[in-house]
ROLOFI-260624 format. One record per residue: chain; y, z, x of N, C-alpha, C in turn. Coordinates in steps of 0.1 Angstrom, whole numbers, plus 5000, padded with zeros to 4 digits. Layout:
<sites>
<site><kette>A</kette><n_yy>Y</n_yy><n_zz>Z</n_zz><n_xx>X</n_xx><ca_yy>Y</ca_yy><ca_zz>Z</ca_zz><ca_xx>X</ca_xx><c_yy>Y</c_yy><c_zz>Z</c_zz><c_xx>X</c_xx></site>
...
</sites>
This chain:
<sites>
<site><kette>A</kette><n_yy>5898</n_yy><n_zz>3312</n_zz><n_xx>0984</n_xx><ca_yy>5907</ca_yy><ca_zz>3323</ca_zz><ca_xx>0987</ca_xx><c_yy>5908</c_yy><c_zz>3331</c_zz><c_xx>0974</c_xx></site>
<site><kette>A</kette><n_yy>5912</n_yy><n_zz>3343</n_zz><n_xx>0975</n_xx><ca_yy>5914</ca_yy><ca_zz>3352</ca_zz><ca_xx>0963</ca_xx><c_yy>5925</c_yy><c_zz>3347</c_zz><c_xx>0953</c_xx></site>
<site><kette>A</kette><n_yy>5935</n_yy><n_zz>3340</n_zz><n_xx>0959</n_xx><ca_yy>5945</ca_yy><ca_zz>3335</ca_zz><ca_xx>0950</ca_xx><c_yy>5942</c_yy><c_zz>3321</c_zz><c_xx>0944</c_xx></site>
<site><kette>A</kette><n_yy>5930</n_yy><n_zz>3316</n_zz><n_xx>0947</n_xx><ca_yy>5926</ca_yy><ca_zz>3303</ca_zz><ca_xx>0941</ca_xx><c_yy>5932</c_yy><c_zz>3291</c_zz><c_xx>0947</c_xx></site>
<site><kette>A</kette><n_yy>5939</n_yy><n_zz>3292</n_zz><n_xx>0958</n_xx><ca_yy>5945</ca_yy><ca_zz>3280</ca_zz><ca_xx>0964</ca_xx><c_yy>5936</c_yy><c_zz>3273</c_zz><c_xx>0974</c_xx></site>
<site><kette>A</kette><n_yy>5925</n_yy><n_zz>3279</n_zz><n_xx>0977</n_xx><ca_yy>5916</ca_yy><ca_zz>3273</ca_zz><ca_xx>0987</ca_xx><c_yy>5902</c_yy><c_zz>3274</c_zz><c_xx>0980</c_xx></site>
<site><kette>A</kette><n_yy>5895</n_yy><n_zz>3262</n_zz><n_xx>0979</n_xx><ca_yy>5882</ca_yy><ca_zz>3262</ca_zz><ca_xx>0973</ca_xx><c_yy>5874</c_yy><c_zz>3249</c_zz><c_xx>0976</c_xx></site>
<site><kette>A</kette><n_yy>5861</n_yy><n_zz>3250</n_zz><n_xx>0974</n_xx><ca_yy>5853</ca_yy><ca_zz>3238</ca_zz><ca_xx>0974</ca_xx><c_yy>5851</c_yy><c_zz>3233</c_zz><c_xx>0960</c_xx></site>
<site><kette>A</kette><n_yy>5850</n_yy><n_zz>3220</n_zz><n_xx>0959</n_xx><ca_yy>5847</ca_yy><ca_zz>3214</ca_zz><ca_xx>0946</ca_xx><c_yy>5837</c_yy><c_zz>3203</c_zz><c_xx>0947</c_xx></site>
<site><kette>A</kette><n_yy>5828</n_yy><n_zz>3202</n_zz><n_xx>0937</n_xx><ca_yy>5819</ca_yy><ca_zz>3191</ca_zz><ca_xx>0935</ca_xx><c_yy>5824</c_yy><c_zz>3184</c_zz><c_xx>0922</c_xx></site>
<site><kette>A</kette><n_yy>5826</n_yy><n_zz>3171</n_zz><n_xx>0923</n_xx><ca_yy>5830</ca_yy><ca_zz>3165</ca_zz><ca_xx>0911</ca_xx><c_yy>5825</c_yy><c_zz>3151</c_zz><c_xx>0910</c_xx></site>
<site><kette>A</kette><n_yy>5825</n_yy><n_zz>3146</n_zz><n_xx>0898</n_xx><ca_yy>5821</ca_yy><ca_zz>3132</ca_zz><ca_xx>0895</ca_xx><c_yy>5834</c_yy><c_zz>3124</c_zz><c_xx>0893</c_xx></site>
<site><kette>A</kette><n_yy>5834</n_yy><n_zz>3113</n_zz><n_xx>0898</n_xx><ca_yy>5845</ca_yy><ca_zz>3103</ca_zz><ca_xx>0896</ca_xx><c_yy>5838</c_yy><c_zz>3092</c_zz><c_xx>0889</c_xx></site>
<site><kette>A</kette><n_yy>5836</n_yy><n_zz>3093</n_zz><n_xx>0876</n_xx><ca_yy>5828</ca_yy><ca_zz>3083</ca_zz><ca_xx>0868</ca_xx><c_yy>5834</c_yy><c_zz>3069</c_zz><c_xx>0869</c_xx></site>
<site><kette>A</kette><n_yy>5847</n_yy><n_zz>3068</n_zz><n_xx>0868</n_xx><ca_yy>5853</ca_yy><ca_zz>3055</ca_zz><ca_xx>0869</ca_xx><c_yy>5850</c_yy><c_zz>3048</c_zz><c_xx>0882</c_xx></site>
<site><kette>A</kette><n_yy>5849</n_yy><n_zz>3056</n_zz><n_xx>0893</n_xx><ca_yy>5846</ca_yy><ca_zz>3050</ca_zz><ca_xx>0906</ca_xx><c_yy>5831</c_yy><c_zz>3050</c_zz><c_xx>0908</c_xx></site>
<site><kette>A</kette><n_yy>5823</n_yy><n_zz>3056</n_zz><n_xx>0899</n_xx><ca_yy>5809</ca_yy><ca_zz>3058</ca_zz><ca_xx>0900</ca_xx><c_yy>5805</c_yy><c_zz>3065</c_zz><c_xx>0914</c_xx></site>
<site><kette>A</kette><n_yy>5811</n_yy><n_zz>3076</n_zz><n_xx>0916</n_xx><ca_yy>5808</ca_yy><ca_zz>3084</ca_zz><ca_xx>0928</ca_xx><c_yy>5806</c_yy><c_zz>3099</c_zz><c_xx>0924</c_xx></site>
<site><kette>A</kette><n_yy>5799</n_yy><n_zz>3106</n_zz><n_xx>0932</n_xx><ca_yy>5797</ca_yy><ca_zz>3120</ca_zz><ca_xx>0932</ca_xx><c_yy>5802</c_yy><c_zz>3125</c_zz><c_xx>0945</c_xx></site>
<site><kette>A</kette><n_yy>5811</n_yy><n_zz>3135</n_zz><n_xx>0945</n_xx><ca_yy>5817</ca_yy><ca_zz>3140</ca_zz><ca_xx>0958</ca_xx><c_yy>5817</c_yy><c_zz>3155</c_zz><c_xx>0959</c_xx></site>
<site><kette>A</kette><n_yy>5818</n_yy><n_zz>3159</n_zz><n_xx>0972</n_xx><ca_yy>5821</ca_yy><ca_zz>3173</ca_zz><ca_xx>0976</ca_xx><c_yy>5833</c_yy><c_zz>3173</c_zz><c_xx>0984</c_xx></site>
<site><kette>A</kette><n_yy>5843</n_yy><n_zz>3182</n_zz><n_xx>0980</n_xx><ca_yy>5856</ca_yy><ca_zz>3182</ca_zz><ca_xx>0987</ca_xx><c_yy>5860</c_yy><c_zz>3196</c_zz><c_xx>0990</c_xx></site>
<site><kette>A</kette><n_yy>5869</n_yy><n_zz>3198</n_zz><n_xx>1000</n_xx><ca_yy>5875</ca_yy><ca_zz>3211</ca_zz><ca_xx>1003</ca_xx><c_yy>5889</c_yy><c_zz>3210</c_zz><c_xx>0999</c_xx></site>
<site><kette>A</kette><n_yy>5895</n_yy><n_zz>3219</n_zz><n_xx>0992</n_xx><ca_yy>5909</ca_yy><ca_zz>3219</ca_zz><ca_xx>0988</ca_xx><c_yy>5916</c_yy><c_zz>3231</c_zz><c_xx>0993</c_xx></site>
<site><kette>A</kette><n_yy>5928</n_yy><n_zz>3229</n_zz><n_xx>0998</n_xx><ca_yy>5937</ca_yy><ca_zz>3239</ca_zz><ca_xx>1003</ca_xx><c_yy>5951</c_yy><c_zz>3236</c_zz><c_xx>0998</c_xx></site>
<site><kette>A</kette><n_yy>5955</n_yy><n_zz>3242</n_zz><n_xx>0987</n_xx><ca_yy>5968</ca_yy><ca_zz>3239</ca_zz><ca_xx>0981</ca_xx><c_yy>5980</c_yy><c_zz>3244</c_zz><c_xx>0989</c_xx></site>
<site><kette>A</kette><n_yy>5977</n_yy><n_zz>3250</n_zz><n_xx>1000</n_xx><ca_yy>5988</ca_yy><ca_zz>3254</ca_zz><ca_xx>1009</ca_xx><c_yy>5992</c_yy><c_zz>3243</c_zz><c_xx>1019</c_xx></site>
<site><kette>A</kette><n_yy>5984</n_yy><n_zz>3232</n_zz><n_xx>1020</n_xx><ca_yy>5986</ca_yy><ca_zz>3221</ca_zz><ca_xx>1029</ca_xx><c_yy>5994</c_yy><c_zz>3210</c_zz><c_xx>1022</c_xx></site>
<site><kette>A</kette><n_yy>6000</n_yy><n_zz>3202</n_zz><n_xx>1029</n_xx><ca_yy>6007</ca_yy><ca_zz>3190</ca_zz><ca_xx>1024</ca_xx><c_yy>5998</c_yy><c_zz>3181</c_zz><c_xx>1017</c_xx></site>
<site><kette>A</kette><n_yy>5986</n_yy><n_zz>3178</n_zz><n_xx>1024</n_xx><ca_yy>5975</ca_yy><ca_zz>3170</ca_zz><ca_xx>1018</ca_xx><c_yy>5964</c_yy><c_zz>3180</c_zz><c_xx>1014</c_xx></site>
<site><kette>A</kette><n_yy>5964</n_yy><n_zz>3184</n_zz><n_xx>1002</n_xx><ca_yy>5955</ca_yy><ca_zz>3195</ca_zz><ca_xx>0998</ca_xx><c_yy>5940</c_yy><c_zz>3192</c_zz><c_xx>0998</c_xx></site>
<site><kette>A</kette><n_yy>5936</n_yy><n_zz>3179</n_zz><n_xx>0996</n_xx><ca_yy>5922</ca_yy><ca_zz>3176</ca_zz><ca_xx>0994</ca_xx><c_yy>5916</c_yy><c_zz>3169</c_zz><c_xx>1007</c_xx></site>
<site><kette>A</kette><n_yy>5903</n_yy><n_zz>3173</n_zz><n_xx>1010</n_xx><ca_yy>5896</ca_yy><ca_zz>3166</ca_zz><ca_xx>1021</ca_xx><c_yy>5882</c_yy><c_zz>3164</c_zz><c_xx>1016</c_xx></site>
<site><kette>A</kette><n_yy>5878</n_yy><n_zz>3151</n_zz><n_xx>1016</n_xx><ca_yy>5865</ca_yy><ca_zz>3148</ca_zz><ca_xx>1012</ca_xx><c_yy>5855</c_yy><c_zz>3152</c_zz><c_xx>1023</c_xx></site>
<site><kette>A</kette><n_yy>5844</n_yy><n_zz>3158</n_zz><n_xx>1019</n_xx><ca_yy>5833</ca_yy><ca_zz>3161</ca_zz><ca_xx>1028</ca_xx><c_yy>5821</c_yy><c_zz>3152</c_zz><c_xx>1026</c_xx></site>
<site><kette>A</kette><n_yy>5819</n_yy><n_zz>3147</n_zz><n_xx>1014</n_xx><ca_yy>5808</ca_yy><ca_zz>3138</ca_zz><ca_xx>1011</ca_xx><c_yy>5811</c_yy><c_zz>3130</c_zz><c_xx>0998</c_xx></site>
<site><kette>A</kette><n_yy>5810</n_yy><n_zz>3117</n_zz><n_xx>0999</n_xx><ca_yy>5812</ca_yy><ca_zz>3108</ca_zz><ca_xx>0987</ca_xx><c_yy>5800</c_yy><c_zz>3099</c_zz><c_xx>0987</c_xx></site>
<site><kette>A</kette><n_yy>5793</n_yy><n_zz>3099</n_zz><n_xx>0976</n_xx><ca_yy>5781</ca_yy><ca_zz>3091</ca_zz><ca_xx>0975</ca_xx><c_yy>5781</c_yy><c_zz>3083</c_zz><c_xx>0962</c_xx></site>
<site><kette>A</kette><n_yy>5778</n_yy><n_zz>3070</n_zz><n_xx>0962</n_xx><ca_yy>5778</ca_yy><ca_zz>3062</ca_zz><ca_xx>0950</ca_xx><c_yy>5767</c_yy><c_zz>3067</c_zz><c_xx>0941</c_xx></site>
<site><kette>A</kette><n_yy>5771</n_yy><n_zz>3068</n_zz><n_xx>0928</n_xx><ca_yy>5761</ca_yy><ca_zz>3072</ca_zz><ca_xx>0918</ca_xx><c_yy>5764</c_yy><c_zz>3065</c_zz><c_xx>0905</c_xx></site>
<site><kette>A</kette><n_yy>5755</n_yy><n_zz>3058</n_zz><n_xx>0900</n_xx><ca_yy>5757</ca_yy><ca_zz>3049</ca_zz><ca_xx>0888</ca_xx><c_yy>5755</c_yy><c_zz>3057</c_zz><c_xx>0875</c_xx></site>
<site><kette>A</kette><n_yy>5765</n_yy><n_zz>3064</n_zz><n_xx>0871</n_xx><ca_yy>5765</ca_yy><ca_zz>3072</ca_zz><ca_xx>0859</ca_xx><c_yy>5763</c_yy><c_zz>3062</c_zz><c_xx>0847</c_xx></site>
<site><kette>A</kette><n_yy>5755</n_yy><n_zz>3066</n_zz><n_xx>0838</n_xx><ca_yy>5752</ca_yy><ca_zz>3058</ca_zz><ca_xx>0826</ca_xx><c_yy>5757</c_yy><c_zz>3066</c_zz><c_xx>0814</c_xx></site>
<site><kette>A</kette><n_yy>5766</n_yy><n_zz>3059</n_zz><n_xx>0806</n_xx><ca_yy>5771</ca_yy><ca_zz>3066</ca_zz><ca_xx>0794</ca_xx><c_yy>5760</c_yy><c_zz>3069</c_zz><c_xx>0784</c_xx></site>
<site><kette>A</kette><n_yy>5760</n_yy><n_zz>3081</n_zz><n_xx>0779</n_xx><ca_yy>5750</ca_yy><ca_zz>3086</ca_zz><ca_xx>0769</ca_xx><c_yy>5738</c_yy><c_zz>3092</c_zz><c_xx>0776</c_xx></site>
<site><kette>A</kette><n_yy>5738</n_yy><n_zz>3093</n_zz><n_xx>0789</n_xx><ca_yy>5726</ca_yy><ca_zz>3098</ca_zz><ca_xx>0796</ca_xx><c_yy>5729</c_yy><c_zz>3113</c_zz><c_xx>0800</c_xx></site>
<site><kette>A</kette><n_yy>5719</n_yy><n_zz>3121</n_zz><n_xx>0798</n_xx><ca_yy>5721</ca_yy><ca_zz>3135</ca_zz><ca_xx>0801</ca_xx><c_yy>5716</c_yy><c_zz>3137</c_zz><c_xx>0815</c_xx></site>
<site><kette>A</kette><n_yy>5723</n_yy><n_zz>3145</n_zz><n_xx>0824</n_xx><ca_yy>5719</ca_yy><ca_zz>3147</ca_zz><ca_xx>0837</ca_xx><c_yy>5718</c_yy><c_zz>3162</c_zz><c_xx>0840</c_xx></site>
<site><kette>A</kette><n_yy>5709</n_yy><n_zz>3166</n_zz><n_xx>0848</n_xx><ca_yy>5708</ca_yy><ca_zz>3180</ca_zz><ca_xx>0853</ca_xx><c_yy>5714</c_yy><c_zz>3181</c_zz><c_xx>0867</c_xx></site>
<site><kette>A</kette><n_yy>5725</n_yy><n_zz>3188</n_zz><n_xx>0868</n_xx><ca_yy>5732</ca_yy><ca_zz>3189</ca_zz><ca_xx>0881</ca_xx><c_yy>5730</c_yy><c_zz>3203</c_zz><c_xx>0887</c_xx></site>
<site><kette>A</kette><n_yy>5727</n_yy><n_zz>3203</n_zz><n_xx>0900</n_xx><ca_yy>5725</ca_yy><ca_zz>3216</ca_zz><ca_xx>0907</ca_xx><c_yy>5733</c_yy><c_zz>3215</c_zz><c_xx>0919</c_xx></site>
<site><kette>A</kette><n_yy>5741</n_yy><n_zz>3226</n_zz><n_xx>0922</n_xx><ca_yy>5749</ca_yy><ca_zz>3227</ca_zz><ca_xx>0934</ca_xx><c_yy>5743</c_yy><c_zz>3239</c_zz><c_xx>0942</c_xx></site>
<site><kette>A</kette><n_yy>5740</n_yy><n_zz>3237</n_zz><n_xx>0954</n_xx><ca_yy>5734</ca_yy><ca_zz>3247</ca_zz><ca_xx>0963</ca_xx><c_yy>5743</c_yy><c_zz>3249</c_zz><c_xx>0975</c_xx></site>
<site><kette>A</kette><n_yy>5747</n_yy><n_zz>3261</n_zz><n_xx>0977</n_xx><ca_yy>5756</ca_yy><ca_zz>3265</ca_zz><ca_xx>0988</ca_xx><c_yy>5748</c_yy><c_zz>3276</c_zz><c_xx>0996</c_xx></site>
<site><kette>A</kette><n_yy>5746</n_yy><n_zz>3273</n_zz><n_xx>1009</n_xx><ca_yy>5739</ca_yy><ca_zz>3283</ca_zz><ca_xx>1017</ca_xx><c_yy>5747</c_yy><c_zz>3283</c_zz><c_xx>1031</c_xx></site>
<site><kette>A</kette><n_yy>5754</n_yy><n_zz>3294</n_zz><n_xx>1034</n_xx><ca_yy>5761</ca_yy><ca_zz>3294</ca_zz><ca_xx>1047</ca_xx><c_yy>5772</c_yy><c_zz>3283</c_zz><c_xx>1046</c_xx></site>
<site><kette>A</kette><n_yy>5772</n_yy><n_zz>3274</n_zz><n_xx>1056</n_xx><ca_yy>5782</ca_yy><ca_zz>3263</ca_zz><ca_xx>1057</ca_xx><c_yy>5777</c_yy><c_zz>3250</c_zz><c_xx>1050</c_xx></site>
<site><kette>A</kette><n_yy>5765</n_yy><n_zz>3251</n_zz><n_xx>1044</n_xx><ca_yy>5759</ca_yy><ca_zz>3239</ca_zz><ca_xx>1038</ca_xx><c_yy>5762</c_yy><c_zz>3238</c_zz><c_xx>1023</c_xx></site>
<site><kette>A</kette><n_yy>5766</n_yy><n_zz>3226</n_zz><n_xx>1018</n_xx><ca_yy>5768</ca_yy><ca_zz>3224</ca_zz><ca_xx>1004</ca_xx><c_yy>5760</c_yy><c_zz>3211</c_zz><c_xx>1000</c_xx></site>
<site><kette>A</kette><n_yy>5751</n_yy><n_zz>3213</n_zz><n_xx>0991</n_xx><ca_yy>5743</ca_yy><ca_zz>3202</ca_zz><ca_xx>0986</ca_xx><c_yy>5744</c_yy><c_zz>3201</c_zz><c_xx>0971</c_xx></site>
<site><kette>A</kette><n_yy>5744</n_yy><n_zz>3188</n_zz><n_xx>0966</n_xx><ca_yy>5743</ca_yy><ca_zz>3186</ca_zz><ca_xx>0952</ca_xx><c_yy>5730</c_yy><c_zz>3178</c_zz><c_xx>0949</c_xx></site>
<site><kette>A</kette><n_yy>5725</n_yy><n_zz>3181</n_zz><n_xx>0937</n_xx><ca_yy>5713</ca_yy><ca_zz>3174</ca_zz><ca_xx>0933</ca_xx><c_yy>5716</c_yy><c_zz>3170</c_zz><c_xx>0918</c_xx></site>
<site><kette>A</kette><n_yy>5711</n_yy><n_zz>3158</n_zz><n_xx>0915</n_xx><ca_yy>5712</ca_yy><ca_zz>3153</ca_zz><ca_xx>0901</ca_xx><c_yy>5697</c_yy><c_zz>3149</c_zz><c_xx>0898</c_xx></site>
<site><kette>A</kette><n_yy>5693</n_yy><n_zz>3155</n_zz><n_xx>0887</n_xx><ca_yy>5679</ca_yy><ca_zz>3153</ca_zz><ca_xx>0882</ca_xx><c_yy>5669</c_yy><c_zz>3156</c_zz><c_xx>0894</c_xx></site>
<site><kette>A</kette><n_yy>5672</n_yy><n_zz>3166</n_zz><n_xx>0902</n_xx><ca_yy>5663</ca_yy><ca_zz>3171</ca_zz><ca_xx>0913</ca_xx><c_yy>5663</c_yy><c_zz>3161</c_zz><c_xx>0925</c_xx></site>
<site><kette>A</kette><n_yy>5672</n_yy><n_zz>3151</n_zz><n_xx>0925</n_xx><ca_yy>5673</ca_yy><ca_zz>3142</ca_zz><ca_xx>0937</ca_xx><c_yy>5686</c_yy><c_zz>3146</c_zz><c_xx>0945</c_xx></site>
<site><kette>A</kette><n_yy>5684</n_yy><n_zz>3148</n_zz><n_xx>0958</n_xx><ca_yy>5696</ca_yy><ca_zz>3151</ca_zz><ca_xx>0966</ca_xx><c_yy>5706</c_yy><c_zz>3140</c_zz><c_xx>0966</c_xx></site>
<site><kette>A</kette><n_yy>5719</n_yy><n_zz>3143</n_zz><n_xx>0963</n_xx><ca_yy>5729</ca_yy><ca_zz>3133</ca_zz><ca_xx>0962</ca_xx><c_yy>5739</c_yy><c_zz>3135</c_zz><c_xx>0974</c_xx></site>
<site><kette>A</kette><n_yy>5745</n_yy><n_zz>3147</n_zz><n_xx>0975</n_xx><ca_yy>5754</ca_yy><ca_zz>3150</ca_zz><ca_xx>0986</ca_xx><c_yy>5748</c_yy><c_zz>3161</c_zz><c_xx>0995</c_xx></site>
<site><kette>A</kette><n_yy>5752</n_yy><n_zz>3160</n_zz><n_xx>1007</n_xx><ca_yy>5749</ca_yy><ca_zz>3170</ca_zz><ca_xx>1017</ca_xx><c_yy>5760</c_yy><c_zz>3171</c_zz><c_xx>1027</c_xx></site>
<site><kette>A</kette><n_yy>5767</n_yy><n_zz>3182</n_zz><n_xx>1027</n_xx><ca_yy>5779</ca_yy><ca_zz>3184</ca_zz><ca_xx>1036</ca_xx><c_yy>5778</c_yy><c_zz>3197</c_zz><c_xx>1043</c_xx></site>
<site><kette>A</kette><n_yy>5784</n_yy><n_zz>3198</n_zz><n_xx>1054</n_xx><ca_yy>5785</ca_yy><ca_zz>3210</ca_zz><ca_xx>1062</ca_xx><c_yy>5800</c_yy><c_zz>3213</c_zz><c_xx>1065</c_xx></site>
<site><kette>A</kette><n_yy>5805</n_yy><n_zz>3224</n_zz><n_xx>1062</n_xx><ca_yy>5819</ca_yy><ca_zz>3228</ca_zz><ca_xx>1065</ca_xx><c_yy>5820</c_yy><c_zz>3243</c_zz><c_xx>1065</c_xx></site>
<site><kette>A</kette><n_yy>5826</n_yy><n_zz>3248</n_zz><n_xx>1075</n_xx><ca_yy>5828</ca_yy><ca_zz>3262</ca_zz><ca_xx>1077</ca_xx><c_yy>5842</c_yy><c_zz>3267</c_zz><c_xx>1075</c_xx></site>
<site><kette>A</kette><n_yy>5851</n_yy><n_zz>3258</n_zz><n_xx>1069</n_xx><ca_yy>5865</ca_yy><ca_zz>3261</ca_zz><ca_xx>1068</ca_xx><c_yy>5867</c_yy><c_zz>3274</c_zz><c_xx>1060</c_xx></site>
<site><kette>A</kette><n_yy>5861</n_yy><n_zz>3275</n_zz><n_xx>1048</n_xx><ca_yy>5863</ca_yy><ca_zz>3286</ca_zz><ca_xx>1039</ca_xx><c_yy>5851</c_yy><c_zz>3296</c_zz><c_xx>1040</c_xx></site>
<site><kette>A</kette><n_yy>5854</n_yy><n_zz>3308</n_zz><n_xx>1042</n_xx><ca_yy>5843</ca_yy><ca_zz>3318</ca_zz><ca_xx>1043</ca_xx><c_yy>5840</c_yy><c_zz>3325</c_zz><c_xx>1029</c_xx></site>
<site><kette>A</kette><n_yy>5849</n_yy><n_zz>3324</n_zz><n_xx>1020</n_xx><ca_yy>5847</ca_yy><ca_zz>3330</ca_zz><ca_xx>1007</ca_xx><c_yy>5857</c_yy><c_zz>3324</c_zz><c_xx>0997</c_xx></site>
<site><kette>A</kette><n_yy>5855</n_yy><n_zz>3327</n_zz><n_xx>0984</n_xx><ca_yy>5864</ca_yy><ca_zz>3322</ca_zz><ca_xx>0975</ca_xx><c_yy>5858</c_yy><c_zz>3315</c_zz><c_xx>0963</c_xx></site>
<site><kette>A</kette><n_yy>5865</n_yy><n_zz>3306</n_zz><n_xx>0957</n_xx><ca_yy>5860</ca_yy><ca_zz>3300</ca_zz><ca_xx>0944</ca_xx><c_yy>5853</c_yy><c_zz>3287</c_zz><c_xx>0947</c_xx></site>
<site><kette>A</kette><n_yy>5846</n_yy><n_zz>3283</n_zz><n_xx>0937</n_xx><ca_yy>5839</ca_yy><ca_zz>3270</ca_zz><ca_xx>0936</ca_xx><c_yy>5843</c_yy><c_zz>3263</c_zz><c_xx>0923</c_xx></site>
<site><kette>A</kette><n_yy>5843</n_yy><n_zz>3250</n_zz><n_xx>0923</n_xx><ca_yy>5847</ca_yy><ca_zz>3243</ca_zz><ca_xx>0911</ca_xx><c_yy>5837</c_yy><c_zz>3231</c_zz><c_xx>0909</c_xx></site>
<site><kette>A</kette><n_yy>5835</n_yy><n_zz>3228</n_zz><n_xx>0896</n_xx><ca_yy>5828</ca_yy><ca_zz>3216</ca_zz><ca_xx>0892</ca_xx><c_yy>5837</c_yy><c_zz>3209</c_zz><c_xx>0883</c_xx></site>
<site><kette>A</kette><n_yy>5842</n_yy><n_zz>3197</n_zz><n_xx>0887</n_xx><ca_yy>5852</ca_yy><ca_zz>3190</ca_zz><ca_xx>0879</ca_xx><c_yy>5846</c_yy><c_zz>3176</c_zz><c_xx>0875</c_xx></site>
<site><kette>A</kette><n_yy>5851</n_yy><n_zz>3172</n_zz><n_xx>0863</n_xx><ca_yy>5847</ca_yy><ca_zz>3159</ca_zz><ca_xx>0858</ca_xx><c_yy>5860</c_yy><c_zz>3151</c_zz><c_xx>0855</c_xx></site>
<site><kette>A</kette><n_yy>5861</n_yy><n_zz>3139</n_zz><n_xx>0859</n_xx><ca_yy>5873</ca_yy><ca_zz>3131</ca_zz><ca_xx>0857</ca_xx><c_yy>5870</c_yy><c_zz>3119</c_zz><c_xx>0850</c_xx></site>
<site><kette>A</kette><n_yy>5878</n_yy><n_zz>3115</n_zz><n_xx>0840</n_xx><ca_yy>5877</ca_yy><ca_zz>3103</ca_zz><ca_xx>0833</ca_xx><c_yy>5864</c_yy><c_zz>3101</c_zz><c_xx>0826</c_xx></site>
<site><kette>A</kette><n_yy>5858</n_yy><n_zz>3111</n_zz><n_xx>0820</n_xx><ca_yy>5846</ca_yy><ca_zz>3110</ca_zz><ca_xx>0813</ca_xx><c_yy>5845</c_yy><c_zz>3121</c_zz><c_xx>0803</c_xx></site>
<site><kette>A</kette><n_yy>5838</n_yy><n_zz>3119</n_zz><n_xx>0792</n_xx><ca_yy>5836</ca_yy><ca_zz>3128</ca_zz><ca_xx>0782</ca_xx><c_yy>5822</c_yy><c_zz>3135</c_zz><c_xx>0783</c_xx></site>
<site><kette>A</kette><n_yy>5821</n_yy><n_zz>3148</n_zz><n_xx>0784</n_xx><ca_yy>5808</ca_yy><ca_zz>3154</ca_zz><ca_xx>0787</ca_xx><c_yy>5806</c_yy><c_zz>3167</c_zz><c_xx>0778</c_xx></site>
<site><kette>A</kette><n_yy>5794</n_yy><n_zz>3171</n_zz><n_xx>0778</n_xx><ca_yy>5790</ca_yy><ca_zz>3184</ca_zz><ca_xx>0773</ca_xx><c_yy>5783</c_yy><c_zz>3191</c_zz><c_xx>0784</c_xx></site>
<site><kette>A</kette><n_yy>5787</n_yy><n_zz>3203</n_zz><n_xx>0787</n_xx><ca_yy>5781</ca_yy><ca_zz>3212</ca_zz><ca_xx>0797</ca_xx><c_yy>5772</c_yy><c_zz>3222</c_zz><c_xx>0789</c_xx></site>
<site><kette>A</kette><n_yy>5759</n_yy><n_zz>3222</n_zz><n_xx>0792</n_xx><ca_yy>5750</ca_yy><ca_zz>3231</ca_zz><ca_xx>0785</ca_xx><c_yy>5745</c_yy><c_zz>3241</c_zz><c_xx>0795</c_xx></site>
<site><kette>A</kette><n_yy>5745</n_yy><n_zz>3253</n_zz><n_xx>0790</n_xx><ca_yy>5738</ca_yy><ca_zz>3264</ca_zz><ca_xx>0798</ca_xx><c_yy>5742</c_yy><c_zz>3265</c_zz><c_xx>0812</c_xx></site>
<site><kette>A</kette><n_yy>5755</n_yy><n_zz>3266</n_zz><n_xx>0816</n_xx><ca_yy>5758</ca_yy><ca_zz>3267</ca_zz><ca_xx>0830</ca_xx><c_yy>5754</c_yy><c_zz>3280</c_zz><c_xx>0835</c_xx></site>
<site><kette>A</kette><n_yy>5748</n_yy><n_zz>3280</n_zz><n_xx>0847</n_xx><ca_yy>5743</ca_yy><ca_zz>3293</ca_zz><ca_xx>0853</ca_xx><c_yy>5747</c_yy><c_zz>3294</c_zz><c_xx>0868</c_xx></site>
<site><kette>A</kette><n_yy>5751</n_yy><n_zz>3305</n_zz><n_xx>0872</n_xx><ca_yy>5754</ca_yy><ca_zz>3308</ca_zz><ca_xx>0886</ca_xx><c_yy>5745</c_yy><c_zz>3319</c_zz><c_xx>0890</c_xx></site>
<site><kette>A</kette><n_yy>5740</n_yy><n_zz>3318</n_zz><n_xx>0902</n_xx><ca_yy>5732</ca_yy><ca_zz>3329</ca_zz><ca_xx>0907</ca_xx><c_yy>5733</c_yy><c_zz>3329</c_zz><c_xx>0922</c_xx></site>
<site><kette>A</kette><n_yy>5733</n_yy><n_zz>3341</n_zz><n_xx>0928</n_xx><ca_yy>5733</ca_yy><ca_zz>3343</ca_zz><ca_xx>0942</ca_xx><c_yy>5719</c_yy><c_zz>3343</c_zz><c_xx>0947</c_xx></site>
<site><kette>A</kette><n_yy>5717</n_yy><n_zz>3335</n_zz><n_xx>0958</n_xx><ca_yy>5704</ca_yy><ca_zz>3334</ca_zz><ca_xx>0964</ca_xx><c_yy>5704</c_yy><c_zz>3343</c_zz><c_xx>0977</c_xx></site>
<site><kette>A</kette><n_yy>5693</n_yy><n_zz>3349</n_zz><n_xx>0979</n_xx><ca_yy>5692</ca_yy><ca_zz>3357</ca_zz><ca_xx>0992</ca_xx><c_yy>5690</c_yy><c_zz>3349</c_zz><c_xx>1004</c_xx></site>
</sites>
């Protein structure tokens, strides 16, 4: 949403060793709803290439060119996207966003 209260997020939960895609709506009593949670064995000191692809209602995440998450949700038609990292120390290099036809 334009006010930033509704959005999709892809994040790592390194302590739980999972990679997830979730839909958030801060106007609801329970704001978060997981769409996909996949075990991922993050290794400290390892550099990963993460790609997030959104086409229509489809949200996919790739780590080092391997598909990790695949979710379909048509709740939000436009708005923000977020990439969040919890309980880990990281460096993000060369973030790029591009619209695909």
